[in-house]
mmCIF file of the N, C-alpha and C atoms, coordinates in Angstrom:
data_MODEL
# 
_entry.id   MODEL 
# 
loop_
_atom_site.group_PDB 
_atom_site.id 
_atom_site.type_symbol 
_atom_site.label_atom_id 
_atom_site.label_alt_id 
_atom_site.label_comp_id 
_atom_site.label_asym_id 
_atom_site.label_entity_id 
_atom_site.label_seq_id 
_atom_site.pdbx_PDB_ins_code 
_atom_site.Cartn_x 
_atom_site.Cartn_y 
_atom_site.Cartn_z 
_atom_site.occupancy 
_atom_site.B_iso_or_equiv 
_atom_site.pdbx_formal_charge 
_atom_site.auth_seq_id 
_atom_site.auth_comp_id 
_atom_site.auth_asym_id 
_atom_site.auth_atom_id 
_atom_site.pdbx_PDB_model_num 
ATOM 1   N N  . UNK A 1 1  ? 1.885   4.773   -3.866  1.00 0.00 ? 1  UNK A N  1 
ATOM 2   C CA . UNK A 1 1  ? -0.125  5.552   -4.180  1.00 0.00 ? 1  UNK A CA 1 
ATOM 3   C C  . UNK A 1 1  ? -0.352  5.124   -2.014  1.00 0.00 ? 1  UNK A C  1 
ATOM 4   N N  . UNK A 1 2  ? -0.805  5.772   -1.497  1.00 0.00 ? 2  UNK A N  1 
ATOM 5   C CA . UNK A 1 2  ? -0.633  5.382   -0.074  1.00 0.00 ? 2  UNK A CA 1 
ATOM 6   C C  . UNK A 1 2  ? -2.510  5.981   -0.032  1.00 0.00 ? 2  UNK A C  1 
ATOM 7   N N  . UNK A 1 3  ? -3.012  4.392   0.523   1.00 0.00 ? 3  UNK A N  1 
ATOM 8   C CA . UNK A 1 3  ? -5.261  4.813   1.044   1.00 0.00 ? 3  UNK A CA 1 
ATOM 9   C C  . UNK A 1 3  ? -5.314  4.403   1.951   1.00 0.00 ? 3  UNK A C  1 
ATOM 10  N N  . UNK A 1 4  ? -5.986  5.474   2.582   1.00 0.00 ? 4  UNK A N  1 
ATOM 11  C CA . UNK A 1 4  ? -5.995  5.797   3.961   1.00 0.00 ? 4  UNK A CA 1 
ATOM 12  C C  . UNK A 1 4  ? -7.669  4.893   3.922   1.00 0.00 ? 4  UNK A C  1 
ATOM 13  N N  . UNK A 1 5  ? -7.812  3.835   4.965   1.00 0.00 ? 5  UNK A N  1 
ATOM 14  C CA . UNK A 1 5  ? -8.929  2.095   4.812   1.00 0.00 ? 5  UNK A CA 1 
ATOM 15  C C  . UNK A 1 5  ? -9.680  3.916   5.891   1.00 0.00 ? 5  UNK A C  1 
ATOM 16  N N  . UNK A 1 6  ? -9.454  4.894   6.440   1.00 0.00 ? 6  UNK A N  1 
ATOM 17  C CA . UNK A 1 6  ? -10.467 5.482   7.574   1.00 0.00 ? 6  UNK A CA 1 
ATOM 18  C C  . UNK A 1 6  ? -11.046 6.385   6.581   1.00 0.00 ? 6  UNK A C  1 
ATOM 19  N N  . UNK A 1 7  ? -10.680 7.124   5.379   1.00 0.00 ? 7  UNK A N  1 
ATOM 20  C CA . UNK A 1 7  ? -10.562 7.808   5.031   1.00 0.00 ? 7  UNK A CA 1 
ATOM 21  C C  . UNK A 1 7  ? -11.895 7.797   3.505   1.00 0.00 ? 7  UNK A C  1 
ATOM 22  N N  . UNK A 1 8  ? -10.954 6.873   3.509   1.00 0.00 ? 8  UNK A N  1 
ATOM 23  C CA . UNK A 1 8  ? -12.291 6.067   1.163   1.00 0.00 ? 8  UNK A CA 1 
ATOM 24  C C  . UNK A 1 8  ? -13.261 4.575   2.182   1.00 0.00 ? 8  UNK A C  1 
ATOM 25  N N  . UNK A 1 9  ? -13.404 4.577   3.123   1.00 0.00 ? 9  UNK A N  1 
ATOM 26  C CA . UNK A 1 9  ? -14.836 3.437   3.234   1.00 0.00 ? 9  UNK A CA 1 
ATOM 27  C C  . UNK A 1 9  ? -14.923 2.572   2.472   1.00 0.00 ? 9  UNK A C  1 
ATOM 28  N N  . UNK A 1 10 ? -15.959 2.386   2.037   1.00 0.00 ? 10 UNK A N  1 
ATOM 29  C CA . UNK A 1 10 ? -16.291 1.486   0.783   1.00 0.00 ? 10 UNK A CA 1 
ATOM 30  C C  . UNK A 1 10 ? -16.071 1.956   -0.113  1.00 0.00 ? 10 UNK A C  1 
ATOM 31  N N  . UNK A 1 11 ? -15.272 3.214   -0.586  1.00 0.00 ? 11 UNK A N  1 
ATOM 32  C CA . UNK A 1 11 ? -14.453 3.458   -1.823  1.00 0.00 ? 11 UNK A CA 1 
ATOM 33  C C  . UNK A 1 11 ? -12.851 2.650   -1.896  1.00 0.00 ? 11 UNK A C  1 
ATOM 34  N N  . UNK A 1 12 ? -12.617 2.202   -0.328  1.00 0.00 ? 12 UNK A N  1 
ATOM 35  C CA . UNK A 1 12 ? -10.730 2.080   -1.046  1.00 0.00 ? 12 UNK A CA 1 
ATOM 36  C C  . UNK A 1 12 ? -10.427 1.412   -1.599  1.00 0.00 ? 12 UNK A C  1 
ATOM 37  N N  . UNK A 1 13 ? -11.275 0.067   -1.395  1.00 0.00 ? 13 UNK A N  1 
ATOM 38  C CA . UNK A 1 13 ? -11.153 -1.700  -3.218  1.00 0.00 ? 13 UNK A CA 1 
ATOM 39  C C  . UNK A 1 13 ? -10.987 -1.267  -4.214  1.00 0.00 ? 13 UNK A C  1 
ATOM 40  N N  . UNK A 1 14 ? -12.736 0.091   -4.141  1.00 0.00 ? 14 UNK A N  1 
ATOM 41  C CA . UNK A 1 14 ? -13.213 -0.335  -5.665  1.00 0.00 ? 14 UNK A CA 1 
ATOM 42  C C  . UNK A 1 14 ? -11.695 0.898   -6.079  1.00 0.00 ? 14 UNK A C  1 
ATOM 43  N N  . UNK A 1 15 ? -11.393 1.061   -5.568  1.00 0.00 ? 15 UNK A N  1 
ATOM 44  C CA . UNK A 1 15 ? -9.755  2.593   -6.338  1.00 0.00 ? 15 UNK A CA 1 
ATOM 45  C C  . UNK A 1 15 ? -9.180  1.891   -6.301  1.00 0.00 ? 15 UNK A C  1 
ATOM 46  N N  . UNK A 1 16 ? -8.808  1.428   -5.406  1.00 0.00 ? 16 UNK A N  1 
ATOM 47  C CA . UNK A 1 16 ? -7.232  0.040   -5.470  1.00 0.00 ? 16 UNK A CA 1 
ATOM 48  C C  . UNK A 1 16 ? -7.634  -0.557  -6.241  1.00 0.00 ? 16 UNK A C  1 
ATOM 49  N N  . UNK A 1 17 ? -8.144  -1.597  -6.738  1.00 0.00 ? 17 UNK A N  1 
ATOM 50  C CA . UNK A 1 17 ? -8.960  -2.098  -7.084  1.00 0.00 ? 17 UNK A CA 1 
ATOM 51  C C  . UNK A 1 17 ? -7.994  -1.669  -9.022  1.00 0.00 ? 17 UNK A C  1 
ATOM 52  N N  . UNK A 1 18 ? -9.107  -0.069  -8.908  1.00 0.00 ? 18 UNK A N  1 
ATOM 53  C CA . UNK A 1 18 ? -8.205  0.907   -10.513 1.00 0.00 ? 18 UNK A CA 1 
ATOM 54  C C  . UNK A 1 18 ? -7.312  0.775   -11.178 1.00 0.00 ? 18 UNK A C  1 
ATOM 55  N N  . UNK A 1 19 ? -6.360  1.368   -9.340  1.00 0.00 ? 19 UNK A N  1 
ATOM 56  C CA . UNK A 1 19 ? -5.311  1.953   -9.136  1.00 0.00 ? 19 UNK A CA 1 
ATOM 57  C C  . UNK A 1 19 ? -4.282  0.402   -10.332 1.00 0.00 ? 19 UNK A C  1 
ATOM 58  N N  . UNK A 1 20 ? -4.068  -0.390  -9.204  1.00 0.00 ? 20 UNK A N  1 
ATOM 59  C CA . UNK A 1 20 ? -3.704  -2.150  -9.972  1.00 0.00 ? 20 UNK A CA 1 
ATOM 60  C C  . UNK A 1 20 ? -3.897  -2.143  -10.530 1.00 0.00 ? 20 UNK A C  1 
ATOM 61  N N  . UNK A 1 21 ? -5.421  -1.584  -11.738 1.00 0.00 ? 21 UNK A N  1 
ATOM 62  C CA . UNK A 1 21 ? -5.479  -1.922  -13.140 1.00 0.00 ? 21 UNK A CA 1 
ATOM 63  C C  . UNK A 1 21 ? -4.073  -1.295  -14.096 1.00 0.00 ? 21 UNK A C  1 
ATOM 64  N N  . UNK A 1 22 ? -3.952  -0.097  -13.545 1.00 0.00 ? 22 UNK A N  1 
ATOM 65  C CA . UNK A 1 22 ? -3.407  1.000   -14.265 1.00 0.00 ? 22 UNK A CA 1 
ATOM 66  C C  . UNK A 1 22 ? -1.725  -0.277  -14.911 1.00 0.00 ? 22 UNK A C  1 
ATOM 67  N N  . UNK A 1 23 ? -1.722  -0.699  -13.901 1.00 0.00 ? 23 UNK A N  1 
ATOM 68  C CA . UNK A 1 23 ? -0.066  -1.773  -13.767 1.00 0.00 ? 23 UNK A CA 1 
ATOM 69  C C  . UNK A 1 23 ? 0.949   -2.557  -15.368 1.00 0.00 ? 23 UNK A C  1 
ATOM 70  N N  . UNK A 1 24 ? 1.217   -1.981  -15.987 1.00 0.00 ? 24 UNK A N  1 
ATOM 71  C CA . UNK A 1 24 ? 1.414   -2.612  -17.192 1.00 0.00 ? 24 UNK A CA 1 
ATOM 72  C C  . UNK A 1 24 ? 1.861   -4.328  -16.682 1.00 0.00 ? 24 UNK A C  1 
ATOM 73  N N  . UNK A 1 25 ? 3.055   -4.726  -15.899 1.00 0.00 ? 25 UNK A N  1 
ATOM 74  C CA . UNK A 1 25 ? 3.190   -5.854  -15.083 1.00 0.00 ? 25 UNK A CA 1 
ATOM 75  C C  . UNK A 1 25 ? 3.399   -6.180  -13.825 1.00 0.00 ? 25 UNK A C  1 
ATOM 76  N N  . UNK A 1 26 ? 2.288   -7.045  -13.113 1.00 0.00 ? 26 UNK A N  1 
ATOM 77  C CA . UNK A 1 26 ? 2.570   -6.950  -11.256 1.00 0.00 ? 26 UNK A CA 1 
ATOM 78  C C  . UNK A 1 26 ? 3.321   -6.333  -11.250 1.00 0.00 ? 26 UNK A C  1 
ATOM 79  N N  . UNK A 1 27 ? 3.814   -5.535  -10.006 1.00 0.00 ? 27 UNK A N  1 
ATOM 80  C CA . UNK A 1 27 ? 5.198   -5.499  -9.613  1.00 0.00 ? 27 UNK A CA 1 
ATOM 81  C C  . UNK A 1 27 ? 5.671   -3.667  -9.983  1.00 0.00 ? 27 UNK A C  1 
ATOM 82  N N  . UNK A 1 28 ? 4.944   -3.506  -10.975 1.00 0.00 ? 28 UNK A N  1 
ATOM 83  C CA . UNK A 1 28 ? 5.266   -2.056  -11.799 1.00 0.00 ? 28 UNK A CA 1 
ATOM 84  C C  . UNK A 1 28 ? 4.255   -1.582  -11.270 1.00 0.00 ? 28 UNK A C  1 
ATOM 85  N N  . UNK A 1 29 ? 4.782   0.005   -11.326 1.00 0.00 ? 29 UNK A N  1 
ATOM 86  C CA . UNK A 1 29 ? 3.990   1.044   -10.971 1.00 0.00 ? 29 UNK A CA 1 
ATOM 87  C C  . UNK A 1 29 ? 2.763   1.157   -11.409 1.00 0.00 ? 29 UNK A C  1 
ATOM 88  N N  . UNK A 1 30 ? 1.625   1.839   -10.740 1.00 0.00 ? 30 UNK A N  1 
ATOM 89  C CA . UNK A 1 30 ? 1.804   1.757   -9.379  1.00 0.00 ? 30 UNK A CA 1 
ATOM 90  C C  . UNK A 1 30 ? 1.776   1.683   -8.049  1.00 0.00 ? 30 UNK A C  1 
ATOM 91  N N  . UNK A 1 31 ? 2.602   1.123   -7.314  1.00 0.00 ? 31 UNK A N  1 
ATOM 92  C CA . UNK A 1 31 ? 2.535   0.411   -6.264  1.00 0.00 ? 31 UNK A CA 1 
ATOM 93  C C  . UNK A 1 31 ? 1.786   0.905   -5.038  1.00 0.00 ? 31 UNK A C  1 
ATOM 94  N N  . UNK A 1 32 ? 0.681   0.508   -4.041  1.00 0.00 ? 32 UNK A N  1 
ATOM 95  C CA . UNK A 1 32 ? -0.642  1.529   -3.833  1.00 0.00 ? 32 UNK A CA 1 
ATOM 96  C C  . UNK A 1 32 ? -0.030  0.337   -2.148  1.00 0.00 ? 32 UNK A C  1 
ATOM 97  N N  . UNK A 1 33 ? -0.542  1.031   -1.469  1.00 0.00 ? 33 UNK A N  1 
ATOM 98  C CA . UNK A 1 33 ? -0.192  0.942   -0.016  1.00 0.00 ? 33 UNK A CA 1 
ATOM 99  C C  . UNK A 1 33 ? -1.781  0.799   0.342   1.00 0.00 ? 33 UNK A C  1 
ATOM 100 N N  . UNK A 1 34 ? -2.422  0.076   1.380   1.00 0.00 ? 34 UNK A N  1 
ATOM 101 C CA . UNK A 1 34 ? -3.566  1.011   2.067   1.00 0.00 ? 34 UNK A CA 1 
ATOM 102 C C  . UNK A 1 34 ? -2.814  0.525   3.211   1.00 0.00 ? 34 UNK A C  1 
ATOM 103 N N  . UNK A 1 35 ? -3.425  1.700   3.971   1.00 0.00 ? 35 UNK A N  1 
ATOM 104 C CA . UNK A 1 35 ? -3.182  1.964   5.492   1.00 0.00 ? 35 UNK A CA 1 
ATOM 105 C C  . UNK A 1 35 ? -3.865  2.202   6.195   1.00 0.00 ? 35 UNK A C  1 
ATOM 106 N N  . UNK A 1 36 ? -4.341  1.287   7.336   1.00 0.00 ? 36 UNK A N  1 
ATOM 107 C CA . UNK A 1 36 ? -5.405  1.339   8.499   1.00 0.00 ? 36 UNK A CA 1 
ATOM 108 C C  . UNK A 1 36 ? -4.711  0.860   10.262  1.00 0.00 ? 36 UNK A C  1 
ATOM 109 N N  . UNK A 1 37 ? -5.522  2.088   10.853  1.00 0.00 ? 37 UNK A N  1 
ATOM 110 C CA . UNK A 1 37 ? -5.742  1.032   11.703  1.00 0.00 ? 37 UNK A CA 1 
ATOM 111 C C  . UNK A 1 37 ? -6.245  0.096   12.646  1.00 0.00 ? 37 UNK A C  1 
ATOM 112 N N  . UNK A 1 38 ? -8.020  -0.444  11.251  1.00 0.00 ? 38 UNK A N  1 
ATOM 113 C CA . UNK A 1 38 ? -7.438  -1.339  11.772  1.00 0.00 ? 38 UNK A CA 1 
ATOM 114 C C  . UNK A 1 38 ? -8.187  -1.867  10.246  1.00 0.00 ? 38 UNK A C  1 
ATOM 115 N N  . UNK A 1 39 ? -8.761  -2.990  10.576  1.00 0.00 ? 39 UNK A N  1 
ATOM 116 C CA . UNK A 1 39 ? -8.912  -4.616  9.466   1.00 0.00 ? 39 UNK A CA 1 
ATOM 117 C C  . UNK A 1 39 ? -8.541  -5.731  9.788   1.00 0.00 ? 39 UNK A C  1 
ATOM 118 N N  . UNK A 1 40 ? -10.243 -6.510  8.904   1.00 0.00 ? 40 UNK A N  1 
ATOM 119 C CA . UNK A 1 40 ? -9.796  -8.429  9.006   1.00 0.00 ? 40 UNK A CA 1 
ATOM 120 C C  . UNK A 1 40 ? -8.785  -8.796  8.399   1.00 0.00 ? 40 UNK A C  1 
ATOM 121 N N  . UNK A 1 41 ? -9.328  -10.372 8.365   1.00 0.00 ? 41 UNK A N  1 
ATOM 122 C CA . UNK A 1 41 ? -8.068  -10.464 7.824   1.00 0.00 ? 41 UNK A CA 1 
ATOM 123 C C  . UNK A 1 41 ? -8.583  -10.845 6.560   1.00 0.00 ? 41 UNK A C  1 
ATOM 124 N N  . UNK A 1 42 ? -10.012 -10.950 5.974   1.00 0.00 ? 42 UNK A N  1 
ATOM 125 C CA . UNK A 1 42 ? -10.546 -10.776 4.918   1.00 0.00 ? 42 UNK A CA 1 
ATOM 126 C C  . UNK A 1 42 ? -10.204 -9.157  4.144   1.00 0.00 ? 42 UNK A C  1 
ATOM 127 N N  . UNK A 1 43 ? -10.644 -8.334  4.913   1.00 0.00 ? 43 UNK A N  1 
ATOM 128 C CA . UNK A 1 43 ? -10.192 -6.909  4.805   1.00 0.00 ? 43 UNK A CA 1 
ATOM 129 C C  . UNK A 1 43 ? -8.979  -6.830  4.136   1.00 0.00 ? 43 UNK A C  1 
ATOM 130 N N  . UNK A 1 44 ? -7.951  -8.104  5.110   1.00 0.00 ? 44 UNK A N  1 
ATOM 131 C CA . UNK A 1 44 ? -6.195  -7.604  4.104   1.00 0.00 ? 44 UNK A CA 1 
ATOM 132 C C  . UNK A 1 44 ? -5.696  -9.008  3.262   1.00 0.00 ? 44 UNK A C  1 
ATOM 133 N N  . UNK A 1 45 ? -6.667  -9.513  3.435   1.00 0.00 ? 45 UNK A N  1 
ATOM 134 C CA . UNK A 1 45 ? -7.036  -10.896 2.479   1.00 0.00 ? 45 UNK A CA 1 
ATOM 135 C C  . UNK A 1 45 ? -7.212  -9.921  1.057   1.00 0.00 ? 45 UNK A C  1 
ATOM 136 N N  . UNK A 1 46 ? -8.269  -9.743  0.508   1.00 0.00 ? 46 UNK A N  1 
ATOM 137 C CA . UNK A 1 46 ? -8.777  -8.621  -0.267  1.00 0.00 ? 46 UNK A CA 1 
ATOM 138 C C  . UNK A 1 46 ? -8.036  -7.443  -1.624  1.00 0.00 ? 46 UNK A C  1 
ATOM 139 N N  . UNK A 1 47 ? -7.496  -7.399  -0.159  1.00 0.00 ? 47 UNK A N  1 
ATOM 140 C CA . UNK A 1 47 ? -6.416  -6.132  -0.717  1.00 0.00 ? 47 UNK A CA 1 
ATOM 141 C C  . UNK A 1 47 ? -4.927  -6.487  -1.669  1.00 0.00 ? 47 UNK A C  1 
ATOM 142 N N  . UNK A 1 48 ? -4.195  -7.635  -0.887  1.00 0.00 ? 48 UNK A N  1 
ATOM 143 C CA . UNK A 1 48 ? -3.351  -8.489  -0.866  1.00 0.00 ? 48 UNK A CA 1 
ATOM 144 C C  . UNK A 1 48 ? -4.034  -8.937  -2.667  1.00 0.00 ? 48 UNK A C  1 
ATOM 145 N N  . UNK A 1 49 ? -5.160  -9.323  -2.876  1.00 0.00 ? 49 UNK A N  1 
ATOM 146 C CA . UNK A 1 49 ? -5.604  -10.799 -4.224  1.00 0.00 ? 49 UNK A CA 1 
ATOM 147 C C  . UNK A 1 49 ? -5.501  -8.933  -5.076  1.00 0.00 ? 49 UNK A C  1 
ATOM 148 N N  . UNK A 1 50 ? -6.223  -7.987  -5.120  1.00 0.00 ? 50 UNK A N  1 
ATOM 149 C CA . UNK A 1 50 ? -5.780  -7.154  -5.744  1.00 0.00 ? 50 UNK A CA 1 
ATOM 150 C C  . UNK A 1 50 ? -4.514  -6.106  -5.992  1.00 0.00 ? 50 UNK A C  1 
ATOM 151 N N  . UNK A 1 51 ? -3.684  -6.692  -5.221  1.00 0.00 ? 51 UNK A N  1 
ATOM 152 C CA . UNK A 1 51 ? -1.954  -6.313  -5.772  1.00 0.00 ? 51 UNK A CA 1 
ATOM 153 C C  . UNK A 1 51 ? -1.959  -5.217  -4.857  1.00 0.00 ? 51 UNK A C  1 
ATOM 154 N N  . UNK A 1 52 ? -2.201  -4.589  -4.121  1.00 0.00 ? 52 UNK A N  1 
ATOM 155 C CA . UNK A 1 52 ? -1.872  -3.671  -2.851  1.00 0.00 ? 52 UNK A CA 1 
ATOM 156 C C  . UNK A 1 52 ? -1.292  -4.625  -1.549  1.00 0.00 ? 52 UNK A C  1 
ATOM 157 N N  . UNK A 1 53 ? -0.876  -3.900  -1.013  1.00 0.00 ? 53 UNK A N  1 
ATOM 158 C CA . UNK A 1 53 ? 0.387   -3.941  0.618   1.00 0.00 ? 53 UNK A CA 1 
ATOM 159 C C  . UNK A 1 53 ? -0.126  -3.541  1.375   1.00 0.00 ? 53 UNK A C  1 
ATOM 160 N N  . UNK A 1 54 ? -0.721  -3.867  2.581   1.00 0.00 ? 54 UNK A N  1 
ATOM 161 C CA . UNK A 1 54 ? -1.458  -3.722  3.679   1.00 0.00 ? 54 UNK A CA 1 
ATOM 162 C C  . UNK A 1 54 ? -0.792  -3.012  5.505   1.00 0.00 ? 54 UNK A C  1 
ATOM 163 N N  . UNK A 1 55 ? -0.241  -2.547  5.607   1.00 0.00 ? 55 UNK A N  1 
ATOM 164 C CA . UNK A 1 55 ? 0.516   -1.485  6.803   1.00 0.00 ? 55 UNK A CA 1 
ATOM 165 C C  . UNK A 1 55 ? -0.692  -1.297  7.207   1.00 0.00 ? 55 UNK A C  1 
ATOM 166 N N  . UNK A 1 56 ? 0.163   -1.096  8.856   1.00 0.00 ? 56 UNK A N  1 
ATOM 167 C CA . UNK A 1 56 ? -0.969  -1.173  10.303  1.00 0.00 ? 56 UNK A CA 1 
ATOM 168 C C  . UNK A 1 56 ? -0.793  0.087   11.023  1.00 0.00 ? 56 UNK A C  1 
ATOM 169 N N  . UNK A 1 57 ? -1.336  0.958   10.533  1.00 0.00 ? 57 UNK A N  1 
ATOM 170 C CA . UNK A 1 57 ? -1.305  2.850   11.804  1.00 0.00 ? 57 UNK A CA 1 
ATOM 171 C C  . UNK A 1 57 ? -0.408  2.568   12.843  1.00 0.00 ? 57 UNK A C  1 
ATOM 172 N N  . UNK A 1 58 ? 0.737   3.179   13.814  1.00 0.00 ? 58 UNK A N  1 
ATOM 173 C CA . UNK A 1 58 ? 1.909   3.510   12.565  1.00 0.00 ? 58 UNK A CA 1 
ATOM 174 C C  . UNK A 1 58 ? 2.287   2.768   11.706  1.00 0.00 ? 58 UNK A C  1 
ATOM 175 N N  . UNK A 1 59 ? 3.038   3.227   10.714  1.00 0.00 ? 59 UNK A N  1 
ATOM 176 C CA . UNK A 1 59 ? 3.498   2.609   10.170  1.00 0.00 ? 59 UNK A CA 1 
ATOM 177 C C  . UNK A 1 59 ? 4.868   2.379   10.262  1.00 0.00 ? 59 UNK A C  1 
ATOM 178 N N  . UNK A 1 60 ? 4.656   0.588   10.091  1.00 0.00 ? 60 UNK A N  1 
ATOM 179 C CA . UNK A 1 60 ? 6.513   0.723   11.031  1.00 0.00 ? 60 UNK A CA 1 
ATOM 180 C C  . UNK A 1 60 ? 7.565   0.794   9.874   1.00 0.00 ? 60 UNK A C  1 
ATOM 181 N N  . UNK A 1 61 ? 8.264   1.760   10.373  1.00 0.00 ? 61 UNK A N  1 
ATOM 182 C CA . UNK A 1 61 ? 10.018  2.539   9.738   1.00 0.00 ? 61 UNK A CA 1 
ATOM 183 C C  . UNK A 1 61 ? 10.321  1.286   9.040   1.00 0.00 ? 61 UNK A C  1 
ATOM 184 N N  . UNK A 1 62 ? 10.455  0.023   9.486   1.00 0.00 ? 62 UNK A N  1 
ATOM 185 C CA . UNK A 1 62 ? 11.558  -0.888  8.803   1.00 0.00 ? 62 UNK A CA 1 
ATOM 186 C C  . UNK A 1 62 ? 10.362  -1.600  7.364   1.00 0.00 ? 62 UNK A C  1 
ATOM 187 N N  . UNK A 1 63 ? 9.474   -1.577  7.804   1.00 0.00 ? 63 UNK A N  1 
ATOM 188 C CA . UNK A 1 63 ? 8.732   -1.695  6.788   1.00 0.00 ? 63 UNK A CA 1 
ATOM 189 C C  . UNK A 1 63 ? 8.528   -1.435  5.188   1.00 0.00 ? 63 UNK A C  1 
ATOM 190 N N  . UNK A 1 64 ? 8.016   -0.137  6.100   1.00 0.00 ? 64 UNK A N  1 
ATOM 191 C CA . UNK A 1 64 ? 7.849   0.877   5.003   1.00 0.00 ? 64 UNK A CA 1 
ATOM 192 C C  . UNK A 1 64 ? 9.590   0.992   4.238   1.00 0.00 ? 64 UNK A C  1 
ATOM 193 N N  . UNK A 1 65 ? 10.775  1.517   4.988   1.00 0.00 ? 65 UNK A N  1 
ATOM 194 C CA . UNK A 1 65 ? 11.395  1.706   4.200   1.00 0.00 ? 65 UNK A CA 1 
ATOM 195 C C  . UNK A 1 65 ? 11.990  0.197   3.081   1.00 0.00 ? 65 UNK A C  1 
ATOM 196 N N  . UNK A 1 66 ? 11.350  -1.348  3.877   1.00 0.00 ? 66 UNK A N  1 
ATOM 197 C CA . UNK A 1 66 ? 11.705  -2.172  2.671   1.00 0.00 ? 66 UNK A CA 1 
ATOM 198 C C  . UNK A 1 66 ? 10.976  -2.503  1.618   1.00 0.00 ? 66 UNK A C  1 
ATOM 199 N N  . UNK A 1 67 ? 9.735   -1.290  1.414   1.00 0.00 ? 67 UNK A N  1 
ATOM 200 C CA . UNK A 1 67 ? 8.133   -1.915  0.701   1.00 0.00 ? 67 UNK A CA 1 
ATOM 201 C C  . UNK A 1 67 ? 9.255   -1.237  -0.252  1.00 0.00 ? 67 UNK A C  1 
ATOM 202 N N  . UNK A 1 68 ? 9.342   -0.458  0.106   1.00 0.00 ? 68 UNK A N  1 
ATOM 203 C CA . UNK A 1 68 ? 10.802  0.758   -0.625  1.00 0.00 ? 68 UNK A CA 1 
ATOM 204 C C  . UNK A 1 68 ? 11.619  0.786   -1.554  1.00 0.00 ? 68 UNK A C  1 
ATOM 205 N N  . UNK A 1 69 ? 12.230  0.003   -0.457  1.00 0.00 ? 69 UNK A N  1 
ATOM 206 C CA . UNK A 1 69 ? 13.258  -0.596  -1.707  1.00 0.00 ? 69 UNK A CA 1 
ATOM 207 C C  . UNK A 1 69 ? 13.211  -1.618  -2.582  1.00 0.00 ? 69 UNK A C  1 
ATOM 208 N N  . UNK A 1 70 ? 12.599  -2.180  -1.948  1.00 0.00 ? 70 UNK A N  1 
ATOM 209 C CA . UNK A 1 70 ? 12.250  -4.007  -3.507  1.00 0.00 ? 70 UNK A CA 1 
ATOM 210 C C  . UNK A 1 70 ? 11.393  -2.993  -4.123  1.00 0.00 ? 70 UNK A C  1 
ATOM 211 N N  . UNK A 1 71 ? 11.326  -1.978  -4.548  1.00 0.00 ? 71 UNK A N  1 
ATOM 212 C CA . UNK A 1 71 ? 10.014  -1.594  -5.498  1.00 0.00 ? 71 UNK A CA 1 
ATOM 213 C C  . UNK A 1 71 ? 11.121  -0.153  -6.067  1.00 0.00 ? 71 UNK A C  1 
ATOM 214 N N  . UNK A 1 72 ? 12.678  -0.250  -5.461  1.00 0.00 ? 72 UNK A N  1 
ATOM 215 C CA . UNK A 1 72 ? 14.265  0.168   -6.861  1.00 0.00 ? 72 UNK A CA 1 
ATOM 216 C C  . UNK A 1 72 ? 14.005  1.784   -6.160  1.00 0.00 ? 72 UNK A C  1 
ATOM 217 N N  . UNK A 1 73 ? 13.026  2.540   -5.292  1.00 0.00 ? 73 UNK A N  1 
ATOM 218 C CA . UNK A 1 73 ? 12.546  3.665   -4.044  1.00 0.00 ? 73 UNK A CA 1 
ATOM 219 C C  . UNK A 1 73 ? 13.701  4.427   -2.896  1.00 0.00 ? 73 UNK A C  1 
ATOM 220 N N  . UNK A 1 74 ? 14.544  5.006   -3.387  1.00 0.00 ? 74 UNK A N  1 
ATOM 221 C CA . UNK A 1 74 ? 14.990  5.195   -2.023  1.00 0.00 ? 74 UNK A CA 1 
ATOM 222 C C  . UNK A 1 74 ? 15.524  6.169   -1.708  1.00 0.00 ? 74 UNK A C  1 
ATOM 223 N N  . UNK A 1 75 ? 14.729  6.405   -0.101  1.00 0.00 ? 75 UNK A N  1 
ATOM 224 C CA . UNK A 1 75 ? 14.661  7.575   0.369   1.00 0.00 ? 75 UNK A CA 1 
ATOM 225 C C  . UNK A 1 75 ? 15.442  7.760   0.698   1.00 0.00 ? 75 UNK A C  1 
ATOM 226 N N  . UNK A 1 76 ? 16.190  9.551   0.388   1.00 0.00 ? 76 UNK A N  1 
ATOM 227 C CA . UNK A 1 76 ? 17.136  10.017  0.722   1.00 0.00 ? 76 UNK A CA 1 
ATOM 228 C C  . UNK A 1 76 ? 17.424  10.354  2.079   1.00 0.00 ? 76 UNK A C  1 
ATOM 229 N N  . UNK A 1 77 ? 19.122  10.643  2.212   1.00 0.00 ? 77 UNK A N  1 
ATOM 230 C CA . UNK A 1 77 ? 19.451  10.856  3.535   1.00 0.00 ? 77 UNK A CA 1 
ATOM 231 C C  . UNK A 1 77 ? 18.380  10.846  4.320   1.00 0.00 ? 77 UNK A C  1 
ATOM 232 N N  . UNK A 1 78 ? 18.262  12.669  3.606   1.00 0.00 ? 78 UNK A N  1 
ATOM 233 C CA . UNK A 1 78 ? 17.461  13.467  4.741   1.00 0.00 ? 78 UNK A CA 1 
ATOM 234 C C  . UNK A 1 78 ? 16.228  12.829  6.150   1.00 0.00 ? 78 UNK A C  1 
ATOM 235 N N  . UNK A 1 79 ? 15.882  11.941  4.528   1.00 0.00 ? 79 UNK A N  1 
ATOM 236 C CA . UNK A 1 79 ? 14.621  11.510  4.899   1.00 0.00 ? 79 UNK A CA 1 
ATOM 237 C C  . UNK A 1 79 ? 14.704  10.644  5.814   1.00 0.00 ? 79 UNK A C  1 
ATOM 238 N N  . UNK A 1 80 ? 15.868  9.611   6.675   1.00 0.00 ? 80 UNK A N  1 
ATOM 239 C CA . UNK A 1 80 ? 15.662  8.477   6.764   1.00 0.00 ? 80 UNK A CA 1 
ATOM 240 C C  . UNK A 1 80 ? 16.714  9.463   8.383   1.00 0.00 ? 80 UNK A C  1 
ATOM 241 N N  . UNK A 1 81 ? 16.151  10.232  8.881   1.00 0.00 ? 81 UNK A N  1 
ATOM 242 C CA . UNK A 1 81 ? 16.154  10.861  10.160  1.00 0.00 ? 81 UNK A CA 1 
ATOM 243 C C  . UNK A 1 81 ? 15.049  10.234  10.968  1.00 0.00 ? 81 UNK A C  1 
# 
């Protein structure tokens, strides 16, 4: 699940916290990513502490593919173009 920092503003971390609380175990779905153009080191730390991954926009393709692969999610050959 991708959450946009700019769109969610102050609702971002409470929503991310609620979503990650749905996990049966750490590392299991839902997988939550915060996407942001900016953010302080404290913002990134808070997201990480509640179990989210922080990715800067534009999202680096290799980092995204690595994120998906670590979770057993593999894009189709068509989406790799």
